[in-house]
C-alpha positions as CSV (number, residue, x, y, z in Angstrom):
1,M,101.2,124.4,130.8
2,N,101.3,127.8,129.0
3,S,98.9,129.7,126.9
4,A,100.2,128.3,123.6
5,N,99.6,124.8,124.8
6,V,96.0,125.6,125.9
7,I,95.3,127.3,122.5
8,A,96.8,124.3,120.6
9,L,94.7,121.9,122.7
10,A,91.5,123.9,122.1
11,N,92.1,124.0,118.4
12,H,92.8,120.2,118.3
13,L,89.6,119.5,120.3
14,W,87.2,121.5,118.2
15,Q,88.7,120.3,114.9
16,S,88.4,116.6,116.1
17,T,84.9,117.4,117.3
18,L,83.9,118.8,113.9
19,F,85.3,115.7,112.2
20,A,83.3,113.4,114.6
21,V,80.1,115.4,113.8
22,V,80.8,114.9,110.0
23,V,81.3,111.2,110.6
24,S,78.0,110.9,112.5
25,C,76.2,112.5,109.5
26,L,77.9,110.0,107.1
27,T,76.9,107.0,109.3
28,L,73.3,108.2,109.0
29,L,73.8,108.0,105.2
30,L,75.1,104.5,105.6
31,R,72.6,103.2,108.1
32,K,71.3,100.6,105.7
33,N,74.7,99.3,104.9
34,G,76.9,96.9,106.9
35,A,77.7,97.8,110.4
36,R,81.4,97.1,109.8
37,I,81.7,100.1,107.6
38,R,80.1,102.4,110.3
39,C,82.4,100.9,112.9
40,L,85.5,101.7,110.9
41,M,84.3,105.3,110.4
42,W,83.7,105.7,114.1
43,Q,87.2,104.4,114.7
44,A,88.6,106.9,112.3
45,A,86.9,109.7,114.2
46,S,88.5,108.2,117.4
47,V,92.0,108.1,116.0
48,K,91.6,111.7,114.9
49,F,91.6,112.7,118.6
50,L,95.1,111.2,118.8
51,V,96.6,112.9,115.8
52,P,96.4,116.7,115.7
53,F,95.7,118.4,112.4
54,A,98.5,120.9,113.0
55,L,101.0,118.1,113.5
56,L,100.2,116.4,110.2
57,M,100.4,119.8,108.4
58,A,103.8,120.3,110.0
59,V,104.9,116.9,108.7
60,G,103.7,117.8,105.2
61,S,105.4,121.2,105.3
62,H,108.8,119.4,105.5
63,I,108.1,117.4,102.4
64,P,109.6,119.1,99.3
65,W,107.2,120.4,96.6
66,P,107.5,117.7,94.0
67,F,106.3,119.7,91.0
68,G,107.3,122.8,89.1
69,P,105.3,126.0,88.7
70,I,101.6,125.3,88.5
71,H,100.3,126.6,85.2
72,G,96.7,127.4,84.5
73,T,95.9,128.3,88.2
74,K,94.9,131.7,89.5
75,P,97.9,133.7,90.8
76,G,98.2,133.6,94.6
77,L,95.8,130.6,95.0
78,L,98.2,128.6,97.1
79,L,99.0,131.7,99.2
80,I,95.2,132.2,99.8
81,V,94.7,128.6,100.8
82,G,97.8,128.7,103.1
83,Q,96.5,131.7,104.9
84,G,93.1,130.3,105.3
85,V,94.4,127.0,106.6
86,A,96.8,128.8,109.0
87,K,93.8,130.7,110.4
88,F,91.9,127.5,110.7
89,T,94.6,125.7,112.7
90,Q,95.5,128.8,114.9
91,F,91.9,129.8,115.6
92,G,91.4,131.6,118.9
93,G,94.9,132.7,119.7
94,E,94.2,136.5,119.5
95,D,90.9,136.1,121.2
96,V,92.4,134.4,124.2
97,A,95.1,137.1,124.5
98,T,92.5,139.9,124.3
99,L,90.3,138.1,126.9
100,R,93.3,137.9,129.3
101,Q,93.9,141.7,128.9
102,L,90.2,142.7,129.4
103,T,89.4,140.4,132.3
104,H,90.5,140.3,135.9
105,I,92.2,136.9,135.5
106,A,95.1,138.5,133.6
107,N,97.2,138.8,136.7
108,H,96.4,135.3,137.7
109,W,96.6,133.6,134.3
110,G,99.5,131.5,135.3
111,I,97.6,130.1,138.3
112,V,94.6,129.4,136.1
113,L,96.8,127.4,133.7
114,S,98.5,125.5,136.5
115,L,95.1,124.6,138.0
116,F,93.8,123.4,134.6
117,G,96.9,121.2,134.1
118,L,96.5,119.8,137.6
119,V,92.8,118.9,137.2
120,W,93.5,117.4,133.8
121,G,96.4,115.3,135.1
122,V,94.3,114.1,138.1
123,G,91.5,113.1,135.7
124,I,93.9,111.1,133.5
125,L,95.2,109.3,136.6
126,V,91.7,108.4,137.8
127,V,90.5,107.1,134.5
128,A,93.7,105.1,133.9
129,T,93.5,103.6,137.4
130,Y,89.9,102.6,136.8
131,W,90.8,100.8,133.5
132,Y,93.8,99.2,135.1
133,T,91.8,97.8,138.0
134,R,89.3,96.2,135.7
135,W,92.2,94.8,133.5
136,R,93.8,93.2,136.6
137,R,90.6,91.1,137.2
138,I,90.7,89.9,133.6
139,H,94.5,89.2,133.8
140,R,94.0,87.2,137.0
141,A,91.4,85.0,135.4
142,L,93.6,84.5,132.3
143,R,96.6,83.6,134.5
144,E,94.5,81.0,136.4
145,S,93.0,79.5,133.2
146,T,94.0,76.2,131.6
147,Q,94.6,75.3,128.0
148,T,91.9,73.4,126.0
149,S,92.0,71.3,122.9
150,L,89.3,73.2,121.1
151,A,90.2,74.0,117.5
152,F,90.0,77.8,116.9
153,V,91.9,80.5,115.1
154,I,93.7,81.5,118.4
155,P,94.5,79.5,121.5
156,V,91.5,78.7,123.7
157,K,91.6,78.6,127.5
158,S,89.1,77.6,130.1
159,S,88.6,79.7,133.2
160,S,86.7,79.1,136.4
161,S,85.7,82.7,136.6
162,Q,82.2,83.9,135.8
163,F,83.3,86.2,132.9
164,E,81.5,85.7,129.6
165,P,83.3,84.3,126.5
166,A,85.7,86.9,125.3
167,V,88.9,87.5,123.3
168,V,91.7,88.7,125.7
169,G,94.9,90.4,124.5
170,I,96.1,92.4,121.5
171,L,99.4,91.1,120.2
172,H,98.8,87.5,121.3
173,P,95.0,87.1,121.8
174,V,93.5,84.2,123.6
175,L,89.8,83.1,123.7
176,L,88.8,82.8,127.3
177,L,85.8,80.5,127.9
178,P,84.1,79.9,131.2
179,K,84.1,76.3,132.4
180,G,80.8,74.5,131.8
181,L,79.8,76.7,128.9
182,E,79.3,73.6,126.6
183,H,76.8,72.2,129.1
184,R,74.7,75.4,129.1
185,L,74.6,76.0,125.3
186,T,73.5,73.7,122.6
187,P,76.2,72.8,119.9
188,T,74.6,75.2,117.5
189,E,74.5,78.0,120.1
190,L,78.2,77.3,121.0
191,R,79.1,77.5,117.3
192,A,77.4,80.9,117.0
193,V,79.4,82.1,120.0
194,L,82.7,80.9,118.4
195,V,81.8,82.5,115.1
196,H,81.0,85.8,116.9
197,E,84.4,85.8,118.7
198,R,86.2,84.8,115.5
199,C,85.0,88.1,114.0
200,H,86.6,90.0,116.8
201,V,89.9,88.2,116.2
202,V,89.9,88.7,112.5
203,W,88.9,92.4,112.7
204,K,91.3,93.1,115.6
205,D,88.6,94.8,117.6
206,N,90.7,94.7,120.7
207,L,93.4,96.9,119.1
208,G,90.8,99.5,117.9
209,A,89.2,99.5,121.4
210,T,92.6,100.1,123.0
211,F,93.2,103.1,120.9
212,H,89.9,104.6,121.9
213,M,90.5,103.8,125.6
214,L,93.7,105.9,125.3
215,V,91.5,108.7,123.9
216,E,89.1,108.4,126.8
217,V,92.1,108.6,129.3
218,L,93.5,111.7,127.6
219,F,90.3,113.6,126.9
220,W,88.1,112.3,129.8
221,F,86.4,115.7,130.1
222,H,85.0,115.6,126.6
223,P,81.5,114.1,126.5
224,L,81.7,113.3,122.8
225,V,84.6,111.0,123.5
226,W,82.5,108.7,125.7
227,W,79.6,108.8,123.3
228,L,82.0,107.9,120.5
229,G,83.2,104.9,122.5
230,A,79.7,103.6,122.9
231,R,79.1,103.9,119.2
232,I,82.2,101.9,118.4
233,V,81.2,99.0,120.7
234,D,77.6,99.1,119.4
235,E,78.6,98.9,115.7
236,R,81.3,96.3,116.2
237,E,78.8,94.0,118.0
238,H,76.2,94.6,115.3
239,A,78.8,93.8,112.6
240,C,79.6,90.4,114.4
241,D,75.8,89.7,114.6
242,E,75.4,90.3,110.9
243,H,78.3,88.0,110.1
244,V,76.9,85.2,112.4
245,L,73.5,85.4,110.7
246,A,75.2,85.3,107.3
247,D,77.0,82.2,108.3
248,G,73.8,80.3,108.5
249,I,72.8,80.5,112.2
250,T,69.1,81.1,112.6
251,P,68.1,84.3,114.4
252,A,66.2,82.5,117.1
253,T,69.1,80.2,117.9
254,Y,71.6,83.0,118.0
255,A,69.5,85.2,120.2
256,E,68.8,82.4,122.6
257,G,72.6,81.7,122.9
258,I,73.3,85.4,123.7
259,L,70.6,85.5,126.3
260,K,71.9,82.3,128.1
261,V,75.4,83.8,128.2
262,C,74.2,87.1,129.6
263,E,72.1,85.2,132.2
264,H,74.8,83.1,133.6
265,Y,78.0,85.1,133.1
266,L,79.4,88.6,133.7
267,E,80.5,91.2,131.2
268,S,84.2,92.1,131.4
269,G,83.5,95.8,131.5
270,L,86.5,96.5,129.2
271,A,86.1,97.6,125.6
272,C,89.5,96.0,124.8
273,V,88.2,92.6,125.9
274,A,85.7,91.7,123.1
275,G,82.9,89.6,124.4
276,I,79.5,88.7,123.2
277,G,77.2,90.5,125.6
278,A,78.4,94.1,125.0
279,A,76.4,97.0,123.5
280,N,72.6,97.6,124.0
281,L,71.4,94.0,124.5
282,S,67.7,94.6,123.9
283,R,68.3,96.5,120.7
284,R,70.8,93.9,119.6
285,I,68.2,91.1,120.1
286,E,65.6,93.1,118.3
287,G,68.0,93.6,115.4
288,I,68.9,89.9,115.3
289,M,65.3,88.8,115.2
290,K,64.5,91.2,112.4
291,N,67.5,90.1,110.4
292,T,67.3,93.1,108.1
293,H,68.9,92.7,104.7
294,V,72.2,94.6,104.5
295,E,72.5,96.6,101.3
296,K,75.7,96.6,99.3
297,T,77.8,99.7,99.3
298,G,77.5,101.6,96.0
299,A,80.3,103.4,94.2
300,I,79.1,106.9,95.4
301,R,79.0,105.8,99.0
302,K,82.4,104.1,98.7
303,M,83.8,107.4,97.4
304,I,82.3,109.3,100.3
305,I,83.9,106.8,102.7
306,A,87.3,107.2,101.0
307,L,87.1,111.0,101.2
308,A,86.2,110.8,104.9
309,A,89.1,108.4,105.6
310,S,91.5,110.6,103.7
311,A,90.6,113.6,105.9
312,T,92.1,111.8,108.9
313,F,95.7,111.5,107.6
314,P,96.4,112.2,103.9
315,A,94.5,115.5,103.5
316,P,96.3,117.4,106.3
317,V,99.7,116.2,105.0
318,L,98.7,117.3,101.5
319,I,97.7,120.7,102.8
320,G,101.0,121.0,104.6
321,I,102.8,120.3,101.3
322,L,100.7,122.8,99.4
323,T,101.3,125.5,102.1
324,S,105.0,124.9,102.6
325,P,107.4,127.8,101.8
326,H,108.8,125.9,98.8
327,A,105.3,125.7,97.3
328,F,104.8,129.4,97.9
329,A,108.0,130.1,96.1
330,Q,106.8,128.1,93.1
331,E,103.4,129.9,93.3
332,K,105.2,133.3,93.2
333,V,107.1,132.3,90.2
334,S,104.0,131.0,88.4
335,A,102.2,134.2,89.4
336,L,104.4,136.2,87.0
337,S,102.4,136.4,83.8
338,A,104.0,136.0,80.4
339,S,103.4,139.7,79.6
340,D,105.7,140.7,82.5
341,I,108.5,138.6,81.2
342,T,108.2,139.5,77.6
343,S,107.7,143.2,78.2
344,A,110.9,143.5,80.1
345,P,113.6,145.5,78.2
346,A,116.4,143.8,76.5
347,P,119.7,143.6,78.4
348,T,121.9,146.7,77.8
349,T,125.3,147.9,78.8
350,E,123.8,150.6,81.0
351,P,124.2,150.4,84.8
352,V,121.9,148.2,86.7
353,A,120.5,151.3,88.6
354,A,119.0,152.6,85.3
355,A,116.9,149.5,84.8
356,S,113.2,150.1,84.7
357,P,111.0,149.1,87.7
358,R,109.2,146.7,85.3
359,A,112.3,144.6,84.9
360,S,112.9,144.4,88.7
361,K,109.8,142.3,89.0
362,L,111.8,139.3,87.9
363,Y,113.9,139.5,91.1
364,L,112.2,137.8,94.0
365,G,114.8,138.4,96.6
366,P,115.4,141.3,99.0
367,L,116.0,144.8,97.7
368,R,119.5,145.4,96.5
369,A,121.7,148.3,97.8
370,W,122.0,150.1,94.5
371,E,118.2,150.2,94.0
372,L,118.0,152.4,97.1
373,R,121.1,154.5,96.4
374,S,119.2,157.5,95.0
375,E,116.8,157.6,97.9
376,V,119.6,157.4,100.4
377,W,121.5,160.3,98.8
378,L,118.4,162.4,98.7
379,S,117.7,161.9,102.3
380,M,121.2,162.9,103.4
381,P,121.8,166.5,104.4
382,D,124.4,168.7,102.7
383,P,127.8,168.3,104.5
384,A,128.6,172.0,103.9
385,T,125.5,173.1,105.8
386,Q,126.3,170.8,108.7
387,S,129.8,172.4,109.1
388,R,128.4,175.9,109.3
389,R,127.2,177.1,112.7
390,P,124.9,180.1,113.2
């Protein structure tokens, strides 16, 4: 790992952190709306950690500028925006170089970078091994399970393990139910559990949780990443609770069913295995019993959500298009005012070298040789004086 990679990583982390902070402020604004909206916003903040801002800008810079000169804009506007965005995405490079020169670690900078890469790699291996060990337990229970005839949106299997009811798998999900669950729950409570798990299937919560688990593996050292994962699980369970109550299940019946499941069965411990007992149980039960009315999302808040979502992918790509070299060329052309063009002298038969400097503004390329001819001749010494020796 070299200095450029460390600077790029630092830029990516603080930009993703800033985006997550903005999302947390927006979720406070939407606290009276549905939990599903807040869950999607937290997932957008999680995905931002996987997609660097600079990478999206680089993709946009390769997209050709689709318009002609921008009329009615202030000259140099795109150039100013481009320079500002470049500083935003490359923040800290000069500071790190200066720090290396002023501190005693300058001579050992390569060792420091190697040590950092080693610690990072070991942390990735430890977290990945931890998740894999837990997944092996779930996979073993799934492999030993048997097919049931229960009608559901996905195949349902019965397991002799003590794991809670949960949706297992991403591409081909399966509902894994512990044996004897129908004897511990009443028919209404069992129906509430199935409605809850159906929400996880329809909303593909396992897929979103898998993406965030990848974020936790890569950036295990960032505390915000783990806090973000807790928020995603919390809001997705609240969203399922809201849907179950809206389906006609009474709060008391639903809360009783959840407590029975948590009393007799174990949680999977994996966010990508969506069960019913995840998140903060006491707070969930309190929210279920209150059964607070969920407000509809107004037009202004929908617009805010759309702007926040666009900041994840479309906005960086658009900035890359605006700051591409082709866009700068169009901006330079549009920066020439009409007075510069109309005030240029009419074409004459005189040599090009005699053209006025005003007319040369129309040429945006490099300086031509004949434009420097007079300066070159003036700077050359007299050959006669060179041949004479004192």
